[in-house]
VEXVO-881964 format. One record per atom (N, C-alpha, C): atom name; residue in one letter; x, y, z. Coordinates in pm, 1 decimal. Layout:
# residues N
CA|a|X|Y|Z;
...
This chain:
# residues 88
N|m|15241.6|26312.8|-4654.0;
CA|m|15148.2|26247.0|-4725.2;
C|m|15101.6|26107.3|-4639.9;
N|k|15025.3|26091.2|-4628.8;
CA|k|14980.2|25947.7|-4539.8;
C|k|14989.6|25824.9|-4571.6;
N|k|15033.1|25666.8|-4557.6;
CA|k|15030.2|25582.4|-4613.0;
C|k|14897.5|25549.0|-4649.0;
N|a|14915.0|25504.5|-4732.0;
CA|a|14740.8|25379.8|-4764.4;
C|a|14755.1|25278.1|-4660.3;
N|a|14637.3|25239.0|-4581.4;
CA|a|14614.2|25132.4|-4515.6;
C|a|14660.1|25022.8|-4533.8;
N|a|14697.1|24937.7|-4692.8;
CA|a|14708.4|24821.0|-4680.4;
C|a|14914.6|24812.8|-4685.0;
N|e|14962.4|24969.3|-4769.9;
CA|e|15106.0|24942.3|-4714.8;
C|e|15151.1|24956.7|-4596.4;
N|d|15052.0|24998.2|-4479.2;
CA|d|15103.2|24945.0|-4314.9;
C|d|15080.8|24803.0|-4278.8;
N|t|15005.6|24778.2|-4405.7;
CA|t|15012.9|24562.1|-4284.7;
C|t|15108.7|24467.7|-4398.6;
N|k|15201.0|24537.2|-4456.7;
CA|k|15282.2|24434.3|-4514.3;
C|k|15417.2|24450.5|-4460.5;
N|p|15465.0|24314.8|-4457.4;
CA|p|15586.3|24282.1|-4374.4;
C|p|15684.4|24380.9|-4460.7;
N|q|15787.7|24402.7|-4325.9;
CA|q|15874.9|24512.4|-4370.6;
C|q|16022.6|24379.7|-4383.6;
N|r|16079.8|24427.6|-4498.9;
CA|r|16143.3|24325.8|-4555.7;
C|r|16285.4|24347.5|-4555.4;
N|e|16275.9|24514.0|-4500.7;
CA|e|16420.9|24616.0|-4539.6;
C|e|16389.0|24723.2|-4437.8;
N|t|16494.5|24764.3|-4395.7;
CA|t|16502.7|24864.2|-4287.9;
C|t|16618.5|24973.8|-4324.4;
N|t|16641.7|25065.1|-4309.1;
CA|t|16777.5|25155.0|-4314.6;
C|t|16752.2|25269.9|-4199.7;
N|k|16928.3|25254.2|-4181.9;
CA|k|16979.3|25321.8|-4094.7;
C|k|17110.9|25345.3|-4121.3;
N|g|17070.4|25496.8|-4117.4;
CA|g|17215.6|25600.0|-4178.1;
C|g|17252.9|25549.9|-4330.7;
N|d|17352.3|25502.0|-4364.1;
CA|d|17391.6|25457.5|-4521.7;
C|d|17343.1|25309.2|-4507.4;
N|l|17318.9|25249.4|-4385.8;
CA|l|17272.1|25121.7|-4430.4;
C|l|17128.3|25036.3|-4440.9;
N|v|17151.4|24950.2|-4560.4;
CA|v|17031.0|24880.9|-4573.3;
C|v|17034.8|24776.6|-4512.4;
N|y|16911.4|24736.7|-4381.9;
CA|y|16905.0|24544.8|-4336.9;
C|y|16797.9|24485.2|-4411.9;
N|v|16808.0|24362.4|-4455.5;
CA|v|16729.5|24327.8|-4535.6;
C|v|16705.2|24213.5|-4469.2;
N|q|16572.1|24129.8|-4433.2;
CA|q|16584.7|24007.9|-4387.5;
C|q|16643.0|23898.1|-4429.5;
N|a|16711.5|23823.7|-4391.9;
CA|a|16793.4|23699.2|-4405.2;
C|a|16760.6|23614.5|-4514.2;
N|e|16626.4|23592.3|-4483.9;
CA|e|16543.2|23489.7|-4622.0;
C|e|16536.0|23545.3|-4722.4;
N|v|16541.3|23714.8|-4728.0;
CA|v|16519.0|23787.9|-4871.1;
C|v|16690.0|23747.7|-4953.1;
N|v|16751.0|23780.5|-4863.3;
CA|v|16892.5|23775.3|-4908.2;
C|v|16918.2|23626.3|-4909.2;
N|l|16873.4|23531.0|-4837.6;
CA|l|16924.9|23391.7|-4896.7;
C|l|16879.0|23386.4|-5048.8;
N|e|16736.5|23388.5|-5074.0;
CA|e|16660.9|23365.0|-5178.0;
C|e|16751.5|23420.4|-5312.5;
N|f|16793.8|23573.0|-5267.5;
CA|f|16864.5|23667.3|-5407.2;
C|f|17009.0|23586.8|-5439.2;
N|l|17071.8|23542.5|-5342.5;
CA|l|17205.8|23510.4|-5301.7;
C|l|17200.2|23383.0|-5421.3;
N|q|17067.8|23284.0|-5395.2;
CA|q|17075.4|23123.1|-5442.3;
C|q|17050.7|23190.6|-5574.0;
N|r|16933.5|23290.8|-5606.2;
CA|r|16891.1|23279.5|-5794.8;
C|r|17029.5|23325.1|-5868.0;
N|l|17114.7|23440.1|-5798.8;
CA|l|17247.4|23464.6|-5833.3;
C|l|17360.9|23354.9|-5879.1;
N|l|17336.8|23274.9|-5805.5;
CA|l|17415.2|23161.5|-5797.5;
C|l|17409.2|23057.5|-5950.5;
N|a|17253.2|23041.3|-5916.4;
CA|a|17181.6|22955.3|-5996.5;
C|a|17190.8|23059.1|-6169.4;
N|a|17184.8|23149.4|-6141.1;
CA|a|17183.8|23217.5|-6314.4;
C|a|17299.1|23222.4|-6332.4;
N|n|17443.6|23179.2|-6285.4;
CA|n|17569.2|23187.4|-6305.1;
C|n|17616.4|23062.0|-6331.9;
N|g|17550.5|22968.1|-6310.1;
CA|g|17565.1|22824.5|-6386.0;
C|g|17550.3|22707.9|-6245.8;
N|v|17567.0|22756.4|-6148.2;
CA|v|17560.0|22680.2|-6017.8;
C|v|17461.1|22579.6|-5968.7;
N|p|17455.2|22450.2|-5969.5;
CA|p|17348.7|22390.8|-5956.7;
C|p|17232.6|22462.1|-5808.4;
N|d|17164.0|22399.5|-5868.5;
CA|d|17020.8|22461.1|-5764.1;
C|d|17088.0|22375.8|-5582.2;
N|g|17100.0|22249.7|-5548.8;
CA|g|17169.2|22227.9|-5490.0;
C|g|17298.1|22310.0|-5458.0;
N|d|17374.8|22324.0|-5496.0;
CA|d|17508.8|22346.9|-5473.3;
C|d|17476.7|22496.7|-5420.1;
N|a|17355.6|22588.2|-5488.6;
CA|a|17354.2|22737.0|-5480.1;
C|a|17269.1|22751.3|-5352.6;
N|a|17235.5|22634.9|-5302.6;
CA|a|17148.9|22668.6|-5135.9;
C|a|17234.1|22617.1|-5082.1;
N|v|17340.9|22545.7|-5088.8;
CA|v|17419.6|22522.6|-4962.5;
C|v|17552.3|22694.2|-4943.8;
N|i|17542.1|22743.2|-5058.4;
CA|i|17673.3|22830.4|-5069.4;
C|i|17563.0|22952.4|-5013.2;
N|a|17457.6|22969.8|-5061.7;
CA|a|17394.1|23123.6|-4984.9;
C|a|17376.4|23102.7|-4852.7;
N|g|17351.3|22995.8|-4772.9;
CA|g|17311.7|22957.9|-4668.7;
C|g|17424.8|22985.0|-4607.8;
N|c|17567.4|22960.8|-4670.7;
CA|c|17667.4|22959.2|-4543.7;
C|c|17692.4|23119.9|-4574.2;
N|l|17742.2|23172.5|-4683.1;
CA|l|17721.6|23348.9|-4642.5;
C|l|17598.7|23427.5|-4584.9;
N|v|17495.7|23365.2|-4577.9;
CA|v|17386.4|23458.4|-4479.8;
C|v|17417.1|23425.3|-4344.7;
N|s|17446.9|23267.4|-4320.6;
CA|s|17520.4|23231.5|-4180.0;
C|s|17648.0|23282.4|-4134.5;
N|a|17750.9|23345.8|-4242.7;
CA|a|17863.9|23440.8|-4176.1;
C|a|17810.2|23555.0|-4156.3;
N|d|17720.9|23624.0|-4255.3;
CA|d|17665.8|23745.8|-4187.2;
C|d|17593.6|23732.1|-4095.2;
N|l|17483.1|23654.6|-4033.4;
CA|l|17413.6|23704.2|-3931.5;
C|l|17497.1|23650.7|-3770.6;
N|r|17622.3|23591.8|-3820.3;
CA|r|17715.5|23550.6|-3710.1;
C|r|17794.9|23730.9|-3652.7;
N|g|17823.0|23779.9|-3783.2;
CA|g|17853.8|23867.4|-3776.0;
C|g|18039.3|23903.2|-3866.1;
N|v|18006.8|23798.8|-3955.2;
CA|v|18185.4|23780.3|-3995.9;
C|v|18141.7|23778.1|-4140.1;
N|d|18158.6|23931.3|-4165.0;
CA|d|18093.6|24027.2|-4298.2;
C|d|18196.9|23979.7|-4413.0;
N|t|18319.0|24000.1|-4379.3;
CA|t|18433.0|23938.5|-4518.9;
C|t|18396.5|23800.9|-4547.5;
N|h|18346.3|23706.8|-4463.2;
CA|h|18328.5|23534.2|-4542.8;
C|h|18151.1|23585.1|-4587.7;
N|g|18068.2|23686.3|-4587.2;
CA|g|17904.9|23666.2|-4635.2;
C|g|17890.8|23667.6|-4762.8;
N|a|17774.6|23767.8|-4728.6;
CA|a|17736.7|23812.9|-4926.4;
C|a|17860.4|23888.1|-4947.9;
N|a|17892.7|23985.7|-4889.5;
CA|a|17982.4|24067.1|-4934.3;
C|a|18136.5|23998.9|-5024.8;
N|r|18107.7|23859.6|-5041.7;
CA|r|18217.9|23794.8|-5128.2;
C|r|18145.6|23787.6|-5260.7;
N|l|18028.0|23777.3|-5266.5;
CA|l|17948.1|23673.7|-5401.7;
C|l|17995.2|23755.3|-5520.5;
N|p|18039.0|23869.2|-5525.0;
CA|p|18050.4|23980.7|-5617.4;
C|p|18220.7|23911.2|-5683.6;
N|d|18291.0|23904.2|-5620.4;
CA|d|18421.7|23807.8|-5664.5;
C|d|18428.8|23686.0|-5677.5;
N|d|18331.1|23570.3|-5571.6;
CA|d|18316.2|23479.3|-5643.1;
C|d|18266.5|23461.3|-5791.5;
N|l|18181.0|23520.4|-5803.2;
CA|l|18071.5|23520.7|-5942.9;
C|l|18185.2|23538.7|-6034.6;
N|d|18243.1|23654.6|-6032.9;
CA|d|18350.0|23700.1|-6109.6;
C|d|18455.6|23582.8|-6158.0;
N|r|18498.8|23505.7|-6065.7;
CA|r|18572.8|23397.9|-6077.0;
C|r|18520.8|23286.4|-6148.0;
N|v|18376.9|23260.0|-6085.7;
CA|v|18325.9|23149.6|-6205.4;
C|v|18268.4|23222.9|-6306.8;
N|r|18244.8|23355.6|-6367.4;
CA|r|18206.9|23402.7|-6487.5;
C|r|18377.3|23374.1|-6603.4;
N|r|18462.2|23411.2|-6520.4;
CA|r|18628.1|23405.7|-6560.9;
C|r|18664.6|23228.3|-6622.0;
N|g|18601.4|23136.2|-6555.8;
CA|g|18609.2|23008.7|-6587.9;
C|g|18743.6|22957.3|-6502.6;
N|l|18809.6|23047.1|-6346.1;
CA|l|18853.3|22959.7|-6257.6;
C|l|18789.8|22878.0|-6170.6;
N|v|18678.5|22892.3|-6142.2;
CA|v|18605.1|22774.5|-6083.8;
C|v|18486.8|22724.4|-6166.6;
N|n|18542.4|22565.7|-6124.9;
CA|n|18433.6|22493.8|-6224.1;
C|n|18304.0|22454.7|-6109.2;
N|v|18199.4|22496.5|-6154.3;
CA|v|18104.1|22490.5|-6073.7;
C|v|18066.7|22339.2|-6091.9;
N|r|18089.6|22265.9|-6153.4;
CA|r|18051.9|22145.8|-6203.4;
C|r|18129.8|22034.3|-6202.3;
N|p|18194.3|22024.3|-6098.5;
CA|p|18299.3|21920.8|-6067.3;
C|p|18255.7|21770.5|-6079.5;
N|q|18304.8|21682.6|-6110.1;
CA|q|18321.3|21535.4|-6117.7;
C|q|18366.0|21464.4|-5981.5;
N|s|18338.2|21454.3|-5895.7;
CA|s|18432.8|21431.5|-5742.9;
C|s|18395.9|21260.9|-5765.8;
N|r|18508.2|21187.4|-5707.1;
CA|r|18436.0|21071.7|-5727.4;
C|r|18528.2|21033.1|-5559.3;
């Protein structure tokens, strides 16, 4: 079945190779920011954290990239991380 012409002109946001799905960094960045903000992290901090995670992934340091977020958010939800510290 042939794709509609409109579908052919859409920018590709993800590709699949074997079992892996590759997504544009900008899409991942926005997704991570939204997840962090939804869990109480202030918007500015969420942007910095998401940027660091995506940057690590782009450098090939997957152990310190977006894959960390589920564990980090679990710690936030359990109250082990203060997302609004009063630094002086």
